N, C-alpha and C positions, 0 to 999 in steps of 0.2 A: 732555872738559869744556873743554879749552883752546881748541878750535875754536869751541865755543858761546860762550865768553866773548869771543873776538875778534869774532865776528859781532855779538854784543850791543853791544860797544863801538862798532863801526862805525855801527850804527843809533842809538845814543845820541848820537854825534857829529853825525849828520845831524839828529836831532831837536833837539839843542841849538843847532845853527846856525840851524835854521828858527825856533826860538823867539827867538833873538837878533835875527834879521832882523825878526820880527814886533814885538818890543819896541822896537827902535831905529828902524826905518824904516816900520813898519806894512806890511811886505811879506811875504806868505806864499809861500815858494818852492814848497812842495808844491802848493798850489792853483794857482800860476802854471804849473807844469810839467804838471799833469794836469787842468787845468780843462776843456780841450777834449774829453777822453776820457770821464770819468765821475766822479761823486761817489763811487762805490763804490771806485775805485782810490785816491782820496785817503784814504778811511776805512780801507782795507786798510793803507796805509802808516802812518797814525797808529796803528793797532792793533799793527803790527809794532814800532814804536818803543816803545809801552807794554809789550808783552811783553818787549822787550829790557831795559827798565828793571827789570822784575820779576826777570828772569834775573840781571841784574847785582847787584841787591840781595840775592838769595838766595846768589849766588856769593860776595859779600863777607861775608855773615853766617855762612856755613857753609864754613870753609876746608877744602880737600881735602889730600891727602897730598903733592901736588906742591909741592916747596920753592920753586919759582919763583913760584907764585901764592899760597902759603899765608901767611896773616897770623899764624898761630899761632907760627911760628918766630921772629918778631920780638920776642915777649914772653917767650920761654923764658930762664930765667936760667942 
């Protein structure tokens, strides 16, 4: 699960940077990089970022037994 969380984090960072560029400068980095190839590649990247967000939300909501990533141990008295 640790590897999946790290991969999801990387894609969330990529997606967040892309949205920041769109919001601040009206520049879509994904469209710029993959515009010449295909619209399908851009849609695949956007889908991966969306799936990464779902994985991160589920991983945050359901802590596992790994103390390094578990949110539960922070609240135990």
